[in-house]
PQR file with spaces between the fields and no chain letter, atoms N, CA, C, O and H, PARSE charges and radii, in Angstrom:
ATOM       1  N    UNK     1      -6.166    5.602   -3.511 -0.4000 1.5000
ATOM       2  CA   UNK     1      -7.626    4.451   -3.718 -0.0000 2.0000
ATOM       3  C    UNK     1      -8.755    5.679   -3.600  0.5500 1.7000
ATOM       4  O    UNK     1      -8.560    6.834   -3.224 -0.5500 1.4000
ATOM       5  N    UNK     2     -10.146    4.980   -4.094 -0.4000 1.5000
ATOM       6  CA   UNK     2     -11.028    5.286   -4.114 -0.0000 2.0000
ATOM       7  C    UNK     2     -11.831    5.439   -2.880  0.5500 1.7000
ATOM       8  O    UNK     2     -11.773    4.391   -2.236 -0.5500 1.4000
ATOM       9  H    UNK     2     -10.305    4.041   -4.400  0.4000 1.0000
ATOM      10  N    UNK     3     -12.875    6.732   -2.049 -0.4000 1.5000
ATOM      11  CA   UNK     3     -13.147    6.983   -1.233 -0.0000 2.0000
ATOM      12  C    UNK     3     -13.756    5.093   -0.353  0.5500 1.7000
ATOM      13  O    UNK     3     -13.315    4.501    0.632 -0.5500 1.4000
ATOM      14  H    UNK     3     -12.923    7.583   -2.572  0.4000 1.0000
ATOM      15  N    UNK     4     -14.907    4.735   -1.353 -0.4000 1.5000
ATOM      16  CA   UNK     4     -15.495    3.694   -0.833 -0.0000 2.0000
ATOM      17  C    UNK     4     -14.591    2.295   -0.347  0.5500 1.7000
ATOM      18  O    UNK     4     -14.923    1.489    0.522 -0.5500 1.4000
ATOM      19  H    UNK     4     -15.265    5.216   -2.153  0.4000 1.0000
ATOM      20  N    UNK     5     -13.265    2.277   -1.249 -0.4000 1.5000
ATOM      21  CA   UNK     5     -12.269    1.454   -1.090 -0.0000 2.0000
ATOM      22  C    UNK     5     -11.742    1.637    0.493  0.5500 1.7000
ATOM      23  O    UNK     5     -11.341    0.769    1.269 -0.5500 1.4000
ATOM      24  H    UNK     5     -12.995    2.932   -1.955  0.4000 1.0000
ATOM      25  N    UNK     6     -11.883    3.012    0.680 -0.4000 1.5000
ATOM      26  CA   UNK     6     -10.528    3.410    2.014 -0.0000 2.0000
ATOM      27  C    UNK     6     -11.965    2.991    2.990  0.5500 1.7000
ATOM      28  O    UNK     6     -11.988    2.184    3.919 -0.5500 1.4000
ATOM      29  H    UNK     6     -12.209    3.717    0.050  0.4000 1.0000
ATOM      30  N    UNK     7     -13.028    3.747    2.497 -0.4000 1.5000
ATOM      31  CA   UNK     7     -14.266    3.331    4.263 -0.0000 2.0000
ATOM      32  C    UNK     7     -14.685    1.727    4.180  0.5500 1.7000
ATOM      33  O    UNK     7     -15.438    1.150    4.965 -0.5500 1.4000
ATOM      34  H    UNK     7     -13.009    4.403    1.742  0.4000 1.0000
ATOM      35  N    UNK     8     -14.193    1.307    3.345 -0.4000 1.5000
ATOM      36  CA   UNK     8     -14.430   -0.352    3.903 -0.0000 2.0000
ATOM      37  C    UNK     8     -13.293   -1.055    4.705  0.5500 1.7000
ATOM      38  O    UNK     8     -13.331   -1.946    5.553 -0.5500 1.4000
ATOM      39  H    UNK     8     -13.581    1.775    2.708  0.4000 1.0000
ATOM      40  N    UNK     9     -12.156   -0.276    4.088 -0.4000 1.5000
ATOM      41  CA   UNK     9     -10.861   -0.610    5.035 -0.0000 2.0000
ATOM      42  C    UNK     9     -11.017   -0.263    6.333  0.5500 1.7000
ATOM      43  O    UNK     9     -10.834   -0.961    7.330 -0.5500 1.4000
ATOM      44  H    UNK     9     -12.124    0.447    3.398  0.4000 1.0000
ATOM      45  N    UNK    10     -11.348    0.797    6.259 -0.4000 1.5000
ATOM      46  CA   UNK    10     -11.107    0.901    7.983 -0.0000 2.0000
ATOM      47  C    UNK    10     -12.125    0.535    8.789  0.5500 1.7000
ATOM      48  O    UNK    10     -12.113    0.702   10.009 -0.5500 1.4000
ATOM      49  H    UNK    10     -11.497    1.364    5.449  0.4000 1.0000
ATOM      50  N    UNK    11     -13.538   -0.252    7.801 -0.4000 1.5000
ATOM      51  CA   UNK    11     -14.875   -0.829    8.616 -0.0000 2.0000
ATOM      52  C    UNK    11     -13.577   -2.389    9.083  0.5500 1.7000
ATOM      53  O    UNK    11     -13.370   -2.791   10.228 -0.5500 1.4000
ATOM      54  H    UNK    11     -13.547   -0.388    6.810  0.4000 1.0000
ATOM      55  N    UNK    12     -13.028   -2.863    7.987 -0.4000 1.5000
ATOM      56  CA   UNK    12     -12.922   -3.889    8.144 -0.0000 2.0000
ATOM      57  C    UNK    12     -11.803   -4.182    8.810  0.5500 1.7000
ATOM      58  O    UNK    12     -11.996   -5.281    9.329 -0.5500 1.4000
ATOM      59  H    UNK    12     -13.196   -2.536    7.057  0.4000 1.0000
ATOM      60  N    UNK    13     -10.388   -3.662    9.161 -0.4000 1.5000
ATOM      61  CA   UNK    13      -9.257   -2.919    9.275 -0.0000 2.0000
ATOM      62  C    UNK    13      -9.443   -3.855   10.953  0.5500 1.7000
ATOM      63  O    UNK    13      -9.099   -5.029   10.817 -0.5500 1.4000
ATOM      64  H    UNK    13     -10.232   -2.768    8.739  0.4000 1.0000
ATOM      65  N    UNK    14      -9.941   -3.483   12.505 -0.4000 1.5000
ATOM      66  CA   UNK    14     -10.449   -4.167   13.368 -0.0000 2.0000
ATOM      67  C    UNK    14     -10.188   -5.944   13.023  0.5500 1.7000
ATOM      68  O    UNK    14      -9.420   -6.776   13.505 -0.5500 1.4000
ATOM      69  H    UNK    14     -10.220   -2.530   12.616  0.4000 1.0000
ATOM      70  N    UNK    15     -11.305   -6.000   11.894 -0.4000 1.5000
ATOM      71  CA   UNK    15     -11.698   -7.223   12.248 -0.0000 2.0000
ATOM      72  C    UNK    15     -10.334   -8.288   11.154  0.5500 1.7000
ATOM      73  O    UNK    15     -10.410   -9.512   11.050 -0.5500 1.4000
ATOM      74  H    UNK    15     -11.929   -5.324   11.503  0.4000 1.0000
ATOM      75  N    UNK    16      -9.537   -7.676   10.673 -0.4000 1.5000
ATOM      76  CA   UNK    16      -8.930   -8.478    9.636 -0.0000 2.0000
ATOM      77  C    UNK    16      -7.575   -8.570   10.002  0.5500 1.7000
ATOM      78  O    UNK    16      -7.012   -7.671    9.377 -0.5500 1.4000
ATOM      79  H    UNK    16      -9.475   -6.681   10.757  0.4000 1.0000
ATOM      80  N    UNK    17      -6.597   -9.296   10.811 -0.4000 1.5000
ATOM      81  CA   UNK    17      -5.299   -8.323   11.187 -0.0000 2.0000
ATOM      82  C    UNK    17      -4.759   -8.411    9.678  0.5500 1.7000
ATOM      83  O    UNK    17      -4.338   -7.330    9.264 -0.5500 1.4000
ATOM      84  H    UNK    17      -7.054  -10.026   11.319  0.4000 1.0000
ATOM      85  N    UNK    18      -4.681   -9.552    8.715 -0.4000 1.5000
ATOM      86  CA   UNK    18      -3.504  -10.011    7.102 -0.0000 2.0000
ATOM      87  C    UNK    18      -3.793   -8.401    6.783  0.5500 1.7000
ATOM      88  O    UNK    18      -2.855   -7.606    6.744 -0.5500 1.4000
ATOM      89  H    UNK    18      -5.023  -10.429    9.052  0.4000 1.0000
ATOM      90  N    UNK    19      -5.625   -7.853    6.484 -0.4000 1.5000
ATOM      91  CA   UNK    19      -5.744   -6.767    5.885 -0.0000 2.0000
ATOM      92  C    UNK    19      -4.962   -5.443    6.695  0.5500 1.7000
ATOM      93  O    UNK    19      -4.248   -4.781    5.942 -0.5500 1.4000
ATOM      94  H    UNK    19      -6.387   -8.499    6.516  0.4000 1.0000
ATOM      95  N    UNK    20      -4.999   -5.112    7.724 -0.4000 1.5000
ATOM      96  CA   UNK    20      -4.885   -4.779    9.215 -0.0000 2.0000
ATOM      97  C    UNK    20      -3.108   -4.019    8.765  0.5500 1.7000
ATOM      98  O    UNK    20      -2.777   -2.850    8.566 -0.5500 1.4000
ATOM      99  H    UNK    20      -5.579   -5.649    8.336  0.4000 1.0000
ATOM     100  N    UNK    21      -2.114   -5.619    8.742 -0.4000 1.5000
ATOM     101  CA   UNK    21      -0.181   -5.626    8.046 -0.0000 2.0000
ATOM     102  C    UNK    21      -0.308   -5.148    6.317  0.5500 1.7000
ATOM     103  O    UNK    21       0.745   -5.029    5.691 -0.5500 1.4000
ATOM     104  H    UNK    21      -2.382   -6.568    8.904  0.4000 1.0000
ATOM     105  N    UNK    22      -1.454   -4.925    5.714 -0.4000 1.5000
ATOM     106  CA   UNK    22      -1.076   -4.992    4.903 -0.0000 2.0000
ATOM     107  C    UNK    22      -0.764   -3.453    3.834  0.5500 1.7000
ATOM     108  O    UNK    22      -0.058   -3.008    2.929 -0.5500 1.4000
ATOM     109  H    UNK    22      -2.309   -5.022    6.223  0.4000 1.0000
ATOM     110  N    UNK    23      -2.305   -3.014    5.103 -0.4000 1.5000
ATOM     111  CA   UNK    23      -2.614   -1.517    4.915 -0.0000 2.0000
ATOM     112  C    UNK    23      -1.369   -0.880    5.816  0.5500 1.7000
ATOM     113  O    UNK    23      -0.707   -0.045    5.200 -0.5500 1.4000
ATOM     114  H    UNK    23      -2.879   -3.376    5.838  0.4000 1.0000
ATOM     115  N    UNK    24      -1.040   -1.092    6.893 -0.4000 1.5000
ATOM     116  CA   UNK    24       0.213   -0.666    7.604 -0.0000 2.0000
ATOM     117  C    UNK    24       1.417   -1.013    6.300  0.5500 1.7000
ATOM     118  O    UNK    24       2.142   -0.033    6.132 -0.5500 1.4000
ATOM     119  H    UNK    24      -1.578   -1.770    7.394  0.4000 1.0000
ATOM     120  N    UNK    25       1.579   -1.574    5.856 -0.4000 1.5000
ATOM     121  CA   UNK    25       2.882   -1.792    5.116 -0.0000 2.0000
ATOM     122  C    UNK    25       2.293   -0.724    3.592  0.5500 1.7000
ATOM     123  O    UNK    25       3.138   -0.146    2.907 -0.5500 1.4000
ATOM     124  H    UNK    25       0.990   -2.371    5.992  0.4000 1.0000
ATOM     125  N    UNK    26       1.240   -0.651    3.367 -0.4000 1.5000
ATOM     126  CA   UNK    26       1.055    0.711    1.954 -0.0000 2.0000
ATOM     127  C    UNK    26       1.088    1.953    2.322  0.5500 1.7000
ATOM     128  O    UNK    26       1.578    2.718    1.491 -0.5500 1.4000
ATOM     129  H    UNK    26       0.554   -1.120    3.923  0.4000 1.0000
ATOM     130  N    UNK    27       0.520    2.656    3.847 -0.4000 1.5000
ATOM     131  CA   UNK    27       1.026    3.559    3.999 -0.0000 2.0000
ATOM     132  C    UNK    27       3.045    3.910    4.415  0.5500 1.7000
ATOM     133  O    UNK    27       3.711    4.920    4.187 -0.5500 1.4000
ATOM     134  H    UNK    27       0.122    2.034    4.521  0.4000 1.0000
ATOM     135  N    UNK    28       3.402    2.737    4.992 -0.4000 1.5000
ATOM     136  CA   UNK    28       5.169    2.454    4.637 -0.0000 2.0000
ATOM     137  C    UNK    28       5.538    3.386    3.832  0.5500 1.7000
ATOM     138  O    UNK    28       6.117    4.472    3.885 -0.5500 1.4000
ATOM     139  H    UNK    28       2.861    1.916    5.177  0.4000 1.0000
ATOM     140  N    UNK    29       4.906    2.474    2.819 -0.4000 1.5000
ATOM     141  CA   UNK    29       5.474    2.159    1.523 -0.0000 2.0000
ATOM     142  C    UNK    29       4.803    3.704    0.682  0.5500 1.7000
ATOM     143  O    UNK    29       4.553    3.457   -0.497 -0.5500 1.4000
ATOM     144  H    UNK    29       4.435    1.593    2.776  0.4000 1.0000
ATOM     145  N    UNK    30       4.594    4.695    0.952 -0.4000 1.5000
ATOM     146  CA   UNK    30       3.702    5.673    0.326 -0.0000 2.0000
ATOM     147  C    UNK    30       4.280    6.669    0.783  0.5500 1.7000
ATOM     148  O    UNK    30       4.378    7.701    0.119 -0.5500 1.4000
ATOM     149  H    UNK    30       4.797    4.896    1.910  0.4000 1.0000
ATOM     150  N    UNK    31       4.935    6.508    2.409 -0.4000 1.5000
ATOM     151  CA   UNK    31       5.495    7.666    2.665 -0.0000 2.0000
ATOM     152  C    UNK    31       7.225    7.549    2.484  0.5500 1.7000
ATOM     153  O    UNK    31       8.023    8.453    2.734 -0.5500 1.4000
ATOM     154  H    UNK    31       4.856    5.670    2.948  0.4000 1.0000
ATOM     155  N    UNK    32       7.576    6.066    1.938 -0.4000 1.5000
ATOM     156  CA   UNK    32       9.085    5.772    1.645 -0.0000 2.0000
ATOM     157  C    UNK    32       9.072    6.467    0.529  0.5500 1.7000
ATOM     158  O    UNK    32      10.145    7.049    0.369 -0.5500 1.4000
ATOM     159  H    UNK    32       6.929    5.332    1.735  0.4000 1.0000
ATOM     160  N    UNK    33       8.016    6.722   -0.631 -0.4000 1.5000
ATOM     161  CA   UNK    33       8.137    6.887   -1.571 -0.0000 2.0000
ATOM     162  C    UNK    33       8.136    8.521   -1.465  0.5500 1.7000
ATOM     163  O    UNK    33       9.197    9.056   -1.786 -0.5500 1.4000
ATOM     164  H    UNK    33       7.145    6.250   -0.501  0.4000 1.0000
ATOM     165  N    UNK    34       7.614    8.936   -1.263 -0.4000 1.5000
ATOM     166  CA   UNK    34       7.341   10.644   -0.986 -0.0000 2.0000
ATOM     167  C    UNK    34       8.568   11.004   -0.451  0.5500 1.7000
ATOM     168  O    UNK    34       9.167   11.405   -1.449 -0.5500 1.4000
ATOM     169  H    UNK    34       6.752    8.501   -1.002  0.4000 1.0000
ATOM     170  N    UNK    35       9.016   11.071    0.109 -0.4000 1.5000
ATOM     171  CA   UNK    35       9.978   11.170    0.464 -0.0000 2.0000
ATOM     172  C    UNK    35      11.130   10.953   -0.038  0.5500 1.7000
ATOM     173  O    UNK    35      11.957   11.605    0.600 -0.5500 1.4000
ATOM     174  H    UNK    35       8.529   10.745    0.920  0.4000 1.0000
ATOM     175  N    UNK    36      11.543   10.438   -0.759 -0.4000 1.5000
ATOM     176  CA   UNK    36      12.200   10.070   -2.002 -0.0000 2.0000
ATOM     177  C    UNK    36      12.175   10.805   -3.246  0.5500 1.7000
ATOM     178  O    UNK    36      13.155   10.886   -3.987 -0.5500 1.4000
ATOM     179  H    UNK    36      10.871    9.908   -1.277  0.4000 1.0000
ATOM     180  N    UNK    37      10.956   11.389   -3.496 -0.4000 1.5000
ATOM     181  CA   UNK    37      10.583   11.880   -4.695 -0.0000 2.0000
ATOM     182  C    UNK    37      10.169   13.100   -4.016  0.5500 1.7000
ATOM     183  O    UNK    37       9.078   13.633   -4.219 -0.5500 1.4000
ATOM     184  H    UNK    37      10.159   11.324   -2.895  0.4000 1.0000
ATOM     185  N    UNK    38      11.205   13.614   -3.064 -0.4000 1.5000
ATOM     186  CA   UNK    38      10.927   14.672   -2.656 -0.0000 2.0000
ATOM     187  C    UNK    38      12.619   15.134   -3.226  0.5500 1.7000
ATOM     188  O    UNK    38      12.898   16.313   -3.444 -0.5500 1.4000
ATOM     189  H    UNK    38      12.091   13.181   -2.899  0.4000 1.0000
ATOM     190  N    UNK    39      13.282   14.393   -3.345 -0.4000 1.5000
ATOM     191  CA   UNK    39      14.609   14.706   -3.694 -0.0000 2.0000
ATOM     192  C    UNK    39      14.800   15.142   -5.090  0.5500 1.7000
ATOM     193  O    UNK    39      14.212   14.608   -6.030 -0.5500 1.4000
ATOM     194  H    UNK    39      13.056   13.435   -3.168  0.4000 1.0000
ATOM     195  N    UNK    40      15.497   15.964   -5.193 -0.4000 1.5000
ATOM     196  CA   UNK    40      16.314   16.608   -6.624 -0.0000 2.0000
ATOM     197  C    UNK    40      16.867   15.183   -7.649  0.5500 1.7000
ATOM     198  O    UNK    40      16.437   14.587   -8.636 -0.5500 1.4000
ATOM     199  H    UNK    40      15.974   16.398   -4.429  0.4000 1.0000
ATOM     200  N    UNK    41      18.219   15.077   -6.618 -0.4000 1.5000
ATOM     201  CA   UNK    41      18.743   13.920   -7.309 -0.0000 2.0000
ATOM     202  C    UNK    41      18.768   12.350   -6.771  0.5500 1.7000
ATOM     203  O    UNK    41      18.933   12.464   -5.557 -0.5500 1.4000
ATOM     204  H    UNK    41      18.569   15.561   -5.816  0.4000 1.0000
ATOM     205  N    UNK    42      18.709   11.375   -6.996 -0.4000 1.5000
ATOM     206  CA   UNK    42      18.564   10.066   -6.690 -0.0000 2.0000
ATOM     207  C    UNK    42      19.929    9.323   -7.149  0.5500 1.7000
ATOM     208  O    UNK    42      20.290    9.081   -8.301 -0.5500 1.4000
ATOM     209  H    UNK    42      18.575   11.282   -7.982  0.4000 1.0000
ATOM     210  N    UNK    43      20.849    8.912   -5.449 -0.4000 1.5000
ATOM     211  CA   UNK    43      22.232    7.717   -5.966 -0.0000 2.0000
ATOM     212  C    UNK    43      21.457    7.211   -7.328  0.5500 1.7000
ATOM     213  O    UNK    43      20.566    7.842   -7.897 -0.5500 1.4000
ATOM     214  H    UNK    43      20.556    9.109   -4.513  0.4000 1.0000
ATOM     215  N    UNK    44      22.044    5.808   -7.766 -0.4000 1.5000
ATOM     216  CA   UNK    44      21.526    4.351   -8.589 -0.0000 2.0000
ATOM     217  C    UNK    44      21.209    3.367   -7.106  0.5500 1.7000
ATOM     218  O    UNK    44      20.176    2.712   -6.963 -0.5500 1.4000
ATOM     219  H    UNK    44      22.767    5.295   -7.304  0.4000 1.0000
ATOM     220  N    UNK    45      21.809    3.404   -6.557 -0.4000 1.5000
ATOM     221  CA   UNK    45      20.836    2.634   -5.160 -0.0000 2.0000
ATOM     222  C    UNK    45      19.412    3.263   -4.590  0.5500 1.7000
ATOM     223  O    UNK    45      18.313    2.708   -4.566 -0.5500 1.4000
ATOM     224  H    UNK    45      22.648    3.936   -6.673  0.4000 1.0000
ATOM     225  N    UNK    46      19.729    4.440   -4.191 -0.4000 1.5000
ATOM     226  CA   UNK    46      18.325    4.900   -4.295 -0.0000 2.0000
ATOM     227  C    UNK    46      16.745    5.031   -5.249  0.5500 1.7000
ATOM     228  O    UNK    46      15.539    5.186   -5.062 -0.5500 1.4000
ATOM     229  H    UNK    46      20.622    4.891   -4.211  0.4000 1.0000
ATOM     230  N    UNK    47      17.721    4.852   -6.323 -0.4000 1.5000
ATOM     231  CA   UNK    47      16.484    5.128   -7.588 -0.0000 2.0000
ATOM     232  C    UNK    47      16.053    3.252   -7.357  0.5500 1.7000
ATOM     233  O    UNK    47      14.974    2.703   -7.576 -0.5500 1.4000
ATOM     234  H    UNK    47      18.701    4.727   -6.475  0.4000 1.0000
ATOM     235  N    UNK    48      17.098    2.763   -6.948 -0.4000 1.5000
ATOM     236  CA   UNK    48      16.303    1.210   -7.840 -0.0000 2.0000
ATOM     237  C    UNK    48      15.646    1.332   -5.882  0.5500 1.7000
ATOM     238  O    UNK    48      14.419    1.367   -5.789 -0.5500 1.4000
ATOM     239  H    UNK    48      17.975    3.208   -6.770  0.4000 1.0000
ATOM     240  N    UNK    49      16.353    1.378   -4.684 -0.4000 1.5000
ATOM     241  CA   UNK    49      15.679    1.384   -4.111 -0.0000 2.0000
ATOM     242  C    UNK    49      13.841    1.999   -4.443  0.5500 1.7000
ATOM     243  O    UNK    49      12.874    1.390   -3.986 -0.5500 1.4000
ATOM     244  H    UNK    49      17.350    1.349   -4.760  0.4000 1.0000
ATOM     245  N    UNK    50      13.745    2.977   -5.102 -0.4000 1.5000
ATOM     246  CA   UNK    50      13.041    3.848   -5.073 -0.0000 2.0000
ATOM     247  C    UNK    50      12.024    2.916   -6.078  0.5500 1.7000
ATOM     248  O    UNK    50      10.845    3.257   -6.174 -0.5500 1.4000
ATOM     249  H    UNK    50      14.531    3.471   -5.474  0.4000 1.0000
ATOM     250  N    UNK    51      12.495    1.803   -6.775 -0.4000 1.5000
ATOM     251  CA   UNK    51      11.462    1.000   -7.840 -0.0000 2.0000
ATOM     252  C    UNK    51      11.279   -0.064   -6.953  0.5500 1.7000
ATOM     253  O    UNK    51      10.118   -0.403   -6.726 -0.5500 1.4000
ATOM     254  H    UNK    51      13.453    1.527   -6.697  0.4000 1.0000
ATOM     255  N    UNK    52      12.172   -0.640   -6.422 -0.4000 1.5000
ATOM     256  CA   UNK    52      11.685   -1.904   -4.894 -0.0000 2.0000
ATOM     257  C    UNK    52      10.637   -1.860   -4.726  0.5500 1.7000
ATOM     258  O    UNK    52       9.839   -2.569   -5.341 -0.5500 1.4000
ATOM     259  H    UNK    52      13.115   -0.364   -6.607  0.4000 1.0000
ATOM     260  N    UNK    53      10.165   -0.624   -3.435 -0.4000 1.5000
ATOM     261  CA   UNK    53       9.343   -0.442   -2.742 -0.0000 2.0000
ATOM     262  C    UNK    53       8.124   -0.073   -3.951  0.5500 1.7000
ATOM     263  O    UNK    53       7.002   -0.377   -3.547 -0.5500 1.4000
ATOM     264  H    UNK    53      10.813   -0.048   -2.936  0.4000 1.0000
ATOM     265  N    UNK    54       8.144    0.515   -5.327 -0.4000 1.5000
ATOM     266  CA   UNK    54       6.552    0.664   -5.566 -0.0000 2.0000
ATOM     267  C    UNK    54       6.257   -0.551   -6.768  0.5500 1.7000
ATOM     268  O    UNK    54       5.383   -0.661   -7.629 -0.5500 1.4000
ATOM     269  H    UNK    54       9.056    0.762   -5.655  0.4000 1.0000
ATOM     270  N    UNK    55       7.444   -1.405   -6.373 -0.4000 1.5000
ATOM     271  CA   UNK    55       6.930   -3.118   -6.830 -0.0000 2.0000
ATOM     272  C    UNK    55       5.946   -3.557   -5.329  0.5500 1.7000
ATOM     273  O    UNK    55       4.766   -3.896   -5.238 -0.5500 1.4000
ATOM     274  H    UNK    55       8.154   -1.315   -5.674  0.4000 1.0000
ATOM     275  N    UNK    56       6.713   -3.426   -4.572 -0.4000 1.5000
ATOM     276  CA   UNK    56       6.191   -4.062   -3.499 -0.0000 2.0000
ATOM     277  C    UNK    56       4.827   -2.978   -2.886  0.5500 1.7000
ATOM     278  O    UNK    56       4.019   -3.705   -2.307 -0.5500 1.4000
ATOM     279  H    UNK    56       7.671   -3.150   -4.646  0.4000 1.0000
ATOM     280  N    UNK    57       4.531   -2.016   -2.867 -0.4000 1.5000
ATOM     281  CA   UNK    57       3.222   -1.602   -3.076 -0.0000 2.0000
ATOM     282  C    UNK    57       2.647   -1.284   -3.755  0.5500 1.7000
ATOM     283  O    UNK    57       2.197   -0.146   -3.624 -0.5500 1.4000
ATOM     284  H    UNK    57       5.187   -1.426   -3.337  0.4000 1.0000
ATOM     285  N    UNK    58       2.349   -1.940   -4.719 -0.4000 1.5000
ATOM     286  CA   UNK    58       1.332   -2.561   -5.749 -0.0000 2.0000
ATOM     287  C    UNK    58       0.955   -4.180   -6.034  0.5500 1.7000
ATOM     288  O    UNK    58      -0.056   -4.736   -6.464 -0.5500 1.4000
ATOM     289  H    UNK    58       2.716   -2.865   -4.826  0.4000 1.0000
ATOM     290  N    UNK    59       2.330   -4.678   -5.559 -0.4000 1.5000
ATOM     291  CA   UNK    59       1.555   -6.262   -5.210 -0.0000 2.0000
ATOM     292  C    UNK    59       0.563   -6.382   -3.942  0.5500 1.7000
ATOM     293  O    UNK    59      -0.339   -7.182   -3.695 -0.5500 1.4000
ATOM     294  H    UNK    59       3.151   -4.226   -5.209  0.4000 1.0000
ATOM     295  N    UNK    60       1.279   -4.845   -2.961 -0.4000 1.5000
ATOM     296  CA   UNK    60       0.157   -4.980   -1.652 -0.0000 2.0000
ATOM     297  C    UNK    60      -1.088   -4.875   -1.711  0.5500 1.7000
ATOM     298  O    UNK    60      -1.891   -5.615   -1.144 -0.5500 1.4000
ATOM     299  H    UNK    60       2.012   -4.195   -3.162  0.4000 1.0000
ATOM     300  N    UNK    61      -1.356   -3.859   -2.465 -0.4000 1.5000
ATOM     301  CA   UNK    61      -2.618   -3.223   -3.616 -0.0000 2.0000
ATOM     302  C    UNK    61      -3.512   -3.925   -4.054  0.5500 1.7000
ATOM     303  O    UNK    61      -4.711   -3.833   -3.789 -0.5500 1.4000
ATOM     304  H    UNK    61      -0.703   -3.258   -2.925  0.4000 1.0000
ATOM     305  N    UNK    62      -2.905   -4.802   -4.874 -0.4000 1.5000
ATOM     306  CA   UNK    62      -2.937   -6.233   -4.726 -0.0000 2.0000
ATOM     307  C    UNK    62      -3.425   -6.838   -4.555  0.5500 1.7000
ATOM     308  O    UNK    62      -4.208   -7.435   -5.295 -0.5500 1.4000
ATOM     309  H    UNK    62      -1.932   -4.877   -5.090  0.4000 1.0000
ATOM     310  N    UNK    63      -3.116   -7.030   -3.098 -0.4000 1.5000
ATOM     311  CA   UNK    63      -3.938   -7.896   -2.019 -0.0000 2.0000
ATOM     312  C    UNK    63      -4.664   -7.835   -0.857  0.5500 1.7000
ATOM     313  O    UNK    63      -5.172   -8.506    0.041 -0.5500 1.4000
ATOM     314  H    UNK    63      -2.480   -6.546   -2.497  0.4000 1.0000
ATOM     315  N    UNK    64      -4.412   -6.274   -1.452 -0.4000 1.5000
ATOM     316  CA   UNK    64      -5.862   -5.640   -0.445 -0.0000 2.0000
ATOM     317  C    UNK    64      -7.043   -6.019   -1.321  0.5500 1.7000
ATOM     318  O    UNK    64      -8.128   -6.539   -1.059 -0.5500 1.4000
ATOM     319  H    UNK    64      -3.999   -5.729   -2.182  0.4000 1.0000
ATOM     320  N    UNK    65      -6.425   -5.548   -2.565 -0.4000 1.5000
ATOM     321  CA   UNK    65      -8.024   -5.455   -3.265 -0.0000 2.0000
ATOM     322  C    UNK    65      -8.628   -7.068   -3.185  0.5500 1.7000
ATOM     323  O    UNK    65      -9.826   -7.315   -3.056 -0.5500 1.4000
ATOM     324  H    UNK    65      -5.544   -5.126   -2.778  0.4000 1.0000
ATOM     325  N    UNK    66      -7.952   -7.721   -3.249 -0.4000 1.5000
ATOM     326  CA   UNK    66      -8.420   -9.081   -3.776 -0.0000 2.0000
ATOM     327  C    UNK    66      -9.239   -9.484   -2.131  0.5500 1.7000
ATOM     328  O    UNK    66     -10.146  -10.314   -2.072 -0.5500 1.4000
ATOM     329  H    UNK    66      -6.978   -7.520   -3.354  0.4000 1.0000
ATOM     330  N    UNK    67      -8.814   -8.870   -1.126 -0.4000 1.5000
ATOM     331  CA   UNK    67      -9.347   -9.288    0.730 -0.0000 2.0000
ATOM     332  C    UNK    67     -10.508   -8.393    0.281  0.5500 1.7000
ATOM     333  O    UNK    67     -11.514   -9.029    0.597 -0.5500 1.4000
ATOM     334  H    UNK    67      -8.077   -8.196   -1.174  0.4000 1.0000
ATOM     335  N    UNK    68     -10.967   -6.995   -0.418 -0.4000 1.5000
ATOM     336  CA   UNK    68     -12.067   -6.511   -0.271 -0.0000 2.0000
ATOM     337  C    UNK    68     -13.335   -6.808   -1.204  0.5500 1.7000
ATOM     338  O    UNK    68     -14.547   -6.615   -1.110 -0.5500 1.4000
ATOM     339  H    UNK    68     -10.150   -6.478   -0.674  0.4000 1.0000
ATOM     340  N    UNK    69     -12.198   -7.548   -2.447 -0.4000 1.5000
ATOM     341  CA   UNK    69     -13.361   -8.411   -3.414 -0.0000 2.0000
ATOM     342  C    UNK    69     -13.714   -9.393   -2.467  0.5500 1.7000
ATOM     343  O    UNK    69     -14.866   -9.138   -2.117 -0.5500 1.4000
ATOM     344  H    UNK    69     -11.214   -7.705   -2.524  0.4000 1.0000
ATOM     345  N    UNK    70     -13.375  -10.193   -1.996 -0.4000 1.5000
ATOM     346  CA   UNK    70     -13.794  -11.220   -1.101 -0.0000 2.0000
ATOM     347  C    UNK    70     -15.097  -11.050   -0.354  0.5500 1.7000
ATOM     348  O    UNK    70     -16.133  -11.714   -0.384 -0.5500 1.4000
ATOM     349  H    UNK    70     -12.440  -10.401   -2.281  0.4000 1.0000
ATOM     350  N    UNK    71     -14.616   -9.553    0.588 -0.4000 1.5000
ATOM     351  CA   UNK    71     -15.746   -9.206    1.301 -0.0000 2.0000
ATOM     352  C    UNK    71     -16.654   -8.615    1.007  0.5500 1.7000
ATOM     353  O    UNK    71     -17.514   -8.171    1.768 -0.5500 1.4000
ATOM     354  H    UNK    71     -13.775   -9.013    0.613  0.4000 1.0000
ATOM     355  N    UNK    72     -16.583   -8.494   -0.457 -0.4000 1.5000
ATOM     356  CA   UNK    72     -17.506   -7.303   -1.007 -0.0000 2.0000
ATOM     357  C    UNK    72     -18.881   -8.906   -1.118  0.5500 1.7000
ATOM     358  O    UNK    72     -20.065   -8.890   -0.782 -0.5500 1.4000
ATOM     359  H    UNK    72     -15.884   -8.855   -1.075  0.4000 1.0000
ATOM     360  N    UNK    73     -18.359   -9.643   -1.492 -0.4000 1.5000
ATOM     361  CA   UNK    73     -18.967  -11.014   -2.255 -0.0000 2.0000
ATOM     362  C    UNK    73     -19.545  -11.107   -0.909  0.5500 1.7000
ATOM     363  O    UNK    73     -20.391  -10.253   -0.644 -0.5500 1.4000
ATOM     364  H    UNK    73     -17.398   -9.656   -1.765  0.4000 1.0000
ATOM     365  N    UNK    74     -19.268  -11.950   -0.030 -0.4000 1.5000
ATOM     366  CA   UNK    74     -19.571  -12.610    1.088 -0.0000 2.0000
ATOM     367  C    UNK    74     -20.907  -11.813    1.561  0.5500 1.7000
ATOM     368  O    UNK    74     -21.493  -12.147    2.591 -0.5500 1.4000
ATOM     369  H    UNK    74     -18.580  -12.644   -0.245  0.4000 1.0000
């Protein structure tokens, strides 16, 4: 994410519980992906889980972007 987005997220998190939940999930997914990506080989199940986490992370990021867009317009 861009620095401006990160600053806005930090500013809004105390006031917006949905944004806080989505941001916490985003960071958790990022950490899980990092752990999976460190492995040299992934089992079929791990590869499927990695792809699932990527999709969830992207979906959450889209929701975060929508919240940020609404706050910028307000």
